[in-house]
C-alpha positions in Angstrom: -95.0 45.6 122.8 -93.8 43.1 125.3 -96.4 41.0 127.1 -95.4 41.9 130.5 -96.9 44.7 130.0 -100.3 44.1 128.7 -101.4 42.4 132.2 -103.6 45.4 133.9 -101.6 44.5 137.0 -97.8 44.7 136.1 -98.9 48.2 134.6 -100.6 49.3 137.9 -97.3 48.8 139.7 -94.8 50.5 137.7 -97.4 53.3 137.6 -97.3 53.6 141.5 -93.9 52.8 141.7 -93.3 55.8 139.2 -95.3 57.7 140.9 -93.4 57.2 144.4 -90.4 57.9 142.6 -91.2 61.4 141.6 -92.7 62.1 145.1 -89.9 61.3 146.9 -87.9 63.4 144.0 -89.8 66.5 144.9 -90.0 65.9 148.6 -85.9 65.5 148.5 -85.3 68.5 145.8 -87.1 70.8 148.3 -85.3 69.7 151.1 -88.4 68.0 152.5 -86.4 64.2 152.6 -82.8 62.9 151.7 -81.1 64.1 154.1 -79.3 61.0 155.3 -78.0 61.4 151.7 -75.6 64.0 153.2 -74.2 64.1 156.6 -71.7 66.1 157.3 -71.8 68.9 154.2 -72.6 71.9 155.1 -72.3 75.0 152.3 -73.2 72.9 149.3 -76.6 71.2 150.9 -78.6 72.4 148.6 -77.1 72.1 145.4 -76.7 68.5 145.8 -79.8 67.3 147.1 -81.3 70.0 144.2 -79.9 67.3 142.0 -80.2 64.0 143.1 -84.4 65.5 143.5 -83.5 66.3 139.8 -82.4 62.0 139.7 -85.1 60.7 141.3 -88.0 63.0 139.8 -86.6 62.1 136.0 -86.2 58.4 137.1 -90.2 58.5 138.3 -91.0 60.2 134.7 -89.3 57.7 132.7 -90.7 54.7 134.5 -94.5 56.4 134.0 -93.8 56.3 129.8 -91.7 52.5 130.1 -95.9 50.7 129.8 -96.7 53.4 126.7 -93.9 52.3 124.3 -94.3 49.9 121.7 -90.9 48.6 122.6 -89.8 45.3 121.5 -87.9 43.6 125.0 -84.8 43.6 123.9 -85.6 47.6 123.4 -86.6 47.3 126.9 -83.6 45.4 128.2 -81.5 48.2 126.4 -83.2 50.9 128.2 -82.4 49.2 131.2 -78.9 48.8 130.4 -78.7 52.6 129.8 -80.9 53.7 132.7 -78.3 51.4 135.1 -74.4 53.5 133.7 -76.4 56.7 133.2 -77.4 55.7 137.2 -73.5 54.8 138.0 -72.4 57.3 136.9 -74.1 59.7 138.0 -73.9 58.0 141.8 -69.8 57.7 141.3 -70.0 61.2 140.1 -71.9 63.2 143.1 -69.5 60.5 145.3 -67.1 62.5 144.1 -67.6 65.8 144.6 -68.9 66.0 147.7 -66.1 63.1 149.2 -64.3 66.4 147.5 -65.9 69.7 149.0 -65.5 67.2 152.9 -62.1 67.5 152.1 -62.1 70.6 151.3 -64.5 72.0 154.2 -61.8 69.9 156.8 -59.3 71.8 155.4 -60.2 74.8 155.4 -61.7 74.1 159.8 
């Protein structure tokens, strides 16, 4: 395990931040937060909020298991790189579908 994860304070920060992300994801999933993500979309709003909420919950869950893994430093870097790539693809695809739905709504009105 990397030396940085042997420090109790750093592990506590990772766990606290991951728990916050999970709670935020649950709130977004149930529509109690995250309205700013989708300002002018009516019909598929709930689906997009649920996708964003699931993304946050999965991200937080992955963060919770990081301190328990017996990884070397380079393994941690690769995991962060993979997560970053998946995150970029997720947000770009979500943005594309939101814009596509917005154009359909404007054409219908």
